[in-house]
Every structure is written in C-alpha cells, then in structure tokens.
C-alpha positions as CSV (number, residue, x, y, z in Angstrom):
1,M,115.6,7.9,17.6
2,S,117.1,4.6,15.6
3,Q,120.2,3.2,17.5
4,G,121.5,1.4,14.7
5,H,121.0,-2.6,15.3
6,G,122.4,-3.1,11.8
7,T,120.2,-2.5,9.0
8,D,122.6,-2.8,6.5
9,D,122.4,-6.4,7.0
10,V,119.0,-6.3,6.0
11,P,118.0,-7.4,2.2
12,A,117.2,-4.4,0.4
13,G,113.5,-5.0,-1.8
14,L,111.8,-7.0,0.8
15,G,108.9,-4.3,1.2
16,V,106.1,-3.3,3.4
17,P,102.7,-2.8,1.9
18,E,101.2,0.7,2.6
19,R,98.1,-0.1,4.5
20,T,100.7,-2.3,6.6
21,A,102.8,0.8,6.9
22,Q,100.0,3.7,7.8
23,R,98.1,1.0,10.5
24,F,101.4,0.9,12.1
25,A,102.2,4.5,12.4
26,E,98.0,4.8,13.4
27,L,98.8,2.7,16.6
28,V,102.4,4.5,17.4
29,A,100.6,7.7,17.0
30,V,97.9,6.8,18.8
31,M,100.0,5.9,21.6
32,D,102.1,8.7,21.7
33,R,98.8,10.9,21.9
34,L,97.5,8.2,25.3
35,R,100.8,8.8,26.8
36,S,101.6,12.5,26.3
37,P,100.3,15.5,28.3
38,G,96.5,15.8,27.8
39,G,96.5,12.4,27.3
40,C,94.8,9.2,29.3
41,A,95.9,10.0,33.4
42,W,96.7,5.7,33.3
43,D,98.5,5.5,30.2
44,G,100.4,8.5,31.4
45,Q,101.8,6.8,35.2
46,Q,102.8,2.9,33.5
47,T,106.2,1.6,34.0
48,H,107.8,-1.5,32.7
49,E,106.9,-3.1,35.5
50,S,103.7,-2.6,36.1
51,L,103.1,-3.3,32.4
52,V,104.0,-6.9,33.0
53,R,101.0,-8.5,34.2
54,Y,99.0,-7.3,30.9
55,L,101.7,-8.7,28.2
56,V,101.2,-11.8,30.4
57,E,97.5,-12.0,30.2
58,E,97.1,-10.6,26.8
59,A,99.4,-13.4,25.7
60,Y,97.3,-16.1,27.4
61,E,94.5,-14.5,25.7
62,V,95.9,-14.9,22.5
63,V,96.5,-19.4,23.5
64,E,93.0,-19.1,24.2
65,A,91.8,-17.9,21.2
66,V,94.1,-20.0,18.8
67,E,92.7,-23.5,21.5
68,A,89.4,-22.5,21.6
69,E,86.6,-25.3,19.7
70,G,86.8,-25.0,16.2
71,G,90.3,-23.4,16.0
72,P,91.9,-20.0,15.2
73,A,89.7,-20.2,11.5
74,A,86.6,-20.4,13.6
75,H,87.7,-17.5,15.7
76,A,89.6,-14.7,13.3
77,S,87.9,-11.9,14.5
78,L,88.6,-12.9,18.4
79,L,92.3,-13.6,17.1
80,V,92.7,-10.0,15.5
81,E,92.0,-8.7,18.6
82,E,94.1,-10.7,20.6
83,L,97.2,-10.5,19.0
84,G,96.2,-6.4,18.6
85,D,96.2,-6.5,22.4
86,V,99.8,-7.9,22.2
87,L,101.2,-5.6,19.7
88,L,99.6,-2.6,22.0
89,Q,102.1,-3.9,24.7
90,V,105.2,-4.2,22.6
91,V,104.3,-0.8,21.5
92,F,103.6,0.5,25.1
93,H,107.0,-0.8,26.8
94,A,108.6,1.1,23.7
95,R,107.0,4.1,24.3
96,V,107.7,3.9,27.6
97,A,111.7,3.6,26.8
98,Q,111.4,6.6,24.3
99,E,111.0,8.9,27.6
100,R,114.4,8.2,28.8
101,P,117.7,9.5,27.3
102,R,119.9,6.7,25.7
103,A,122.5,7.2,27.7
104,E,120.5,5.8,30.6
105,G,118.9,2.8,28.4
106,G,115.9,4.6,25.8
107,F,115.1,3.3,23.1
108,D,112.0,3.5,20.7
109,V,109.5,1.0,18.5
110,A,112.0,1.5,15.9
111,D,114.9,0.3,17.6
112,V,112.6,-2.7,18.4
113,L,111.2,-3.4,14.8
114,E,115.2,-3.1,13.8
115,A,116.7,-5.5,16.2
116,I,114.1,-8.2,15.5
117,T,114.0,-7.9,11.4
118,T,118.0,-7.8,11.7
119,K,118.4,-10.8,13.7
120,L,115.3,-12.7,11.5
121,V,117.5,-12.0,8.5
122,R,120.5,-13.4,10.4
123,R,119.8,-16.6,11.4
124,H,117.7,-17.5,8.4
125,P,121.2,-17.2,6.2
126,H,119.4,-20.2,3.4
127,V,116.9,-17.5,2.9
128,F,118.4,-14.1,2.8
129,D,121.8,-15.4,1.4
130,P,122.1,-18.6,0.6
131,G,125.4,-18.2,-1.9
132,A,127.4,-16.8,0.7
133,S,126.8,-19.6,3.4
134,G,126.8,-21.7,1.0
135,D,123.2,-23.3,1.6
136,V,120.8,-23.4,-1.5
137,A,117.6,-22.4,-0.4
138,G,114.8,-25.1,0.4
139,E,117.1,-28.1,0.4
140,Q,118.3,-28.0,4.5
141,T,116.2,-30.9,6.9
142,L,114.5,-29.7,9.7
143,D,117.3,-31.0,12.0
144,Q,119.9,-29.0,10.0
145,L,117.7,-25.6,9.9
146,H,117.7,-26.3,13.9
147,S,121.6,-26.5,14.0
148,R,122.1,-24.0,12.5
149,W,119.8,-21.8,14.2
150,E,121.7,-22.9,17.3
151,D,124.6,-22.3,16.6
152,L,123.6,-18.9,15.6
153,K,122.0,-17.9,18.4
154,Q,125.4,-19.5,20.4
155,A,127.6,-17.0,17.9
156,E,125.4,-13.9,18.9
157,K,125.6,-15.1,22.7
158,P,128.7,-16.2,23.6
159,E,128.1,-15.6,27.4
160,R,125.9,-18.4,27.8
161,T,128.1,-21.4,28.0
162,G,126.0,-23.7,30.4
163,P,123.5,-26.1,29.0
164,F,121.0,-24.8,30.9
165,D,121.6,-20.5,30.4
166,G,119.1,-18.6,28.8
167,I,115.7,-20.1,29.9
168,P,113.5,-17.9,31.2
169,P,113.9,-18.6,34.9
170,H,109.8,-17.0,35.2
171,L,108.1,-19.9,32.9
172,P,105.2,-21.3,34.2
173,A,106.2,-24.3,35.7
174,L,105.1,-27.2,32.8
175,A,107.1,-24.9,30.5
176,L,110.2,-24.9,32.3
177,A,110.1,-28.2,33.5
178,E,109.7,-28.8,29.3
179,K,112.3,-27.0,28.5
180,T,114.7,-27.8,30.6
181,L,114.2,-31.7,29.8
182,A,114.9,-30.4,26.0
183,R,118.0,-29.0,26.9
184,A,119.0,-32.2,29.1
185,R,118.5,-33.8,25.8
186,K,120.1,-32.1,23.7
187,H,123.5,-32.1,25.8
188,D,123.2,-35.5,26.5
189,L,122.4,-34.9,30.2
190,E,119.1,-36.6,30.4
191,P,119.4,-39.9,32.3
192,P,117.5,-42.8,31.2
193,A,114.5,-43.9,32.8
194,P,114.2,-46.2,35.4
195,H,114.4,-49.4,34.3
196,G,110.9,-51.0,33.3
197,Q,109.1,-47.9,33.3
198,E,110.1,-46.5,29.8
199,A,106.5,-47.8,28.3
200,A,105.2,-46.6,31.6
201,G,102.8,-43.7,32.0
202,P,100.3,-41.6,29.7
203,H,100.8,-42.3,25.8
204,T,98.5,-39.6,24.5
205,E,98.0,-35.8,25.3
206,E,94.3,-36.6,26.7
207,E,96.5,-39.3,28.9
208,L,98.8,-37.0,29.7
209,G,96.4,-33.9,30.8
210,E,94.1,-37.1,32.9
211,A,97.3,-37.6,34.4
212,L,98.6,-34.5,35.5
213,F,94.9,-33.2,36.4
214,A,94.5,-36.1,39.2
215,L,98.1,-35.3,40.3
216,V,97.4,-32.0,40.6
217,R,94.3,-32.6,42.4
218,T,95.8,-34.5,44.8
219,A,98.2,-31.9,45.6
220,S,95.4,-29.4,46.9
221,S,93.8,-31.4,48.9
222,R,96.9,-32.2,50.6
223,G,97.4,-28.3,50.5
224,L,100.5,-28.7,48.3
225,D,101.7,-26.1,45.4
226,A,101.8,-27.9,42.6
227,E,103.2,-24.9,40.2
228,R,105.4,-24.0,43.2
229,A,106.7,-27.9,43.6
230,L,107.6,-28.4,39.4
231,R,109.4,-25.1,39.3
232,G,111.3,-25.7,42.5
233,A,112.2,-29.4,40.9
234,A,113.0,-28.5,37.4
235,R,115.3,-26.0,38.5
236,A,116.9,-28.6,41.0
237,Y,117.4,-31.1,38.1
238,A,119.1,-28.5,35.9
239,A,121.5,-27.1,39.0
240,A,122.6,-31.2,39.8
241,R,123.3,-31.6,35.9
242,D,124.8,-28.0,35.3
243,G,128.4,-29.1,36.2
244,D,128.3,-32.3,34.3
C-alpha cells in the first residue's frame, strides 16, 4: 500500500541485512495478527488518540535506560527492550491507519519507512549525492552542515515563515523553553542579559539542576504549577517576538 513518497530519490544499493528485514516483517505480522479479528480485544480497540500516552511513556523509558548509572553499555538489554517498545508504537499507529481508506488519510508502515528514508537521503546530499550538490563528502564543518540542514527543512516546509513555527506546542516545559530560546538566538531575537547578570546563575549542569529543583520546590510549596508556568512564559516570549 505504498503512496509513493519518492523512492526514486533513494540511492540504489543501500541494502538491508536479511536478518533486519526478517525481524521487521515478523513484528509487522504480529501486530497485524493482534489487530485483526480473532486477535487481542484491547489492541483492536486502540486509536491514534488512545495510543499517544503510551508513545510518550515509552520514549521516556528509553531516556531512563540511556541515563541509568553506567550508561547505555551497562544496560544494553534494557535499552533494546525500551527501543523495541517505541518501535512497536510506530508499527501500531501505522496498522491503525492502514484500516482507513487512503482517501480518508490511510497509510501503512511501508509509507512511514519510505517517507523517513527519502527525507534522510534528501537532507544529506553531502553523503548521498556530493557531486550534484557541489560538496565534497566529509569536508563540511558542523556549522555548515547545520546551516544546510536548516535550509533544506525550510525548502520542504515553506509555510513555516515565523521564527517559532514548527516548535511542537506540547513539548515538556523545559524542552519548549530551550527550543524557543534557540530559535530566538538563531533569528537574533534574544535580548541581551540584563547588565551585570551575564555571569550570574549556575555554571554547571549540577548547579543548574539544584537551582531548578529549589525553584520548583518553592513553587510547589506555594501551590504554583511550575510546568504550566514555564510553558506559559515560553509561549509569551515567542508571541512577543514573533512579529519582530
């Protein structure tokens, strides 16, 4: 059920190890069995909306496995399991969408794979087509690569004209604030720090964590919602500078 997202743009000969293809096909087949008549009643009742919470939870469990004491190498089996849970969510959503007619927004997991593969190749011309792009593979600086990446994303989504367009509005508050400030810096919209405060505040992640924890503790003792407050501040910051 491929809709055609541009496989002609994908270089031939990339190759997929037989074991990888077989295991992925098995996962898709298992999900199909669970979702089909005679499968699992719970799986059969799920929707995109009902699955959102699980996608978020599984993503955070991957973070937990990565940041556990000893690092990913010390928890390889756990990381494998948690990444599998995230992959299941992708396959699950695709299987739900497969049940809709294409005219009503239906798609399948092949479309998902095709779309992301094509996008990765398109956004890395210095790797997959260096001659056509005038690049020499491996010779770009990180700043040049980042600039090229942003240019390609802008070409793909010309409707995003504002400096803060495309920032997911439901990011956790800290991530939303960091993303908003990064965009502001990129577009020269971030005002300078108040005089004398450039060197103020924490200088290490440990100090930052302690300062944030203390601030949240104070807010909590006063009945304030720190998550909501920071999210509101980030949105107000973006709104005030969106027309600059």
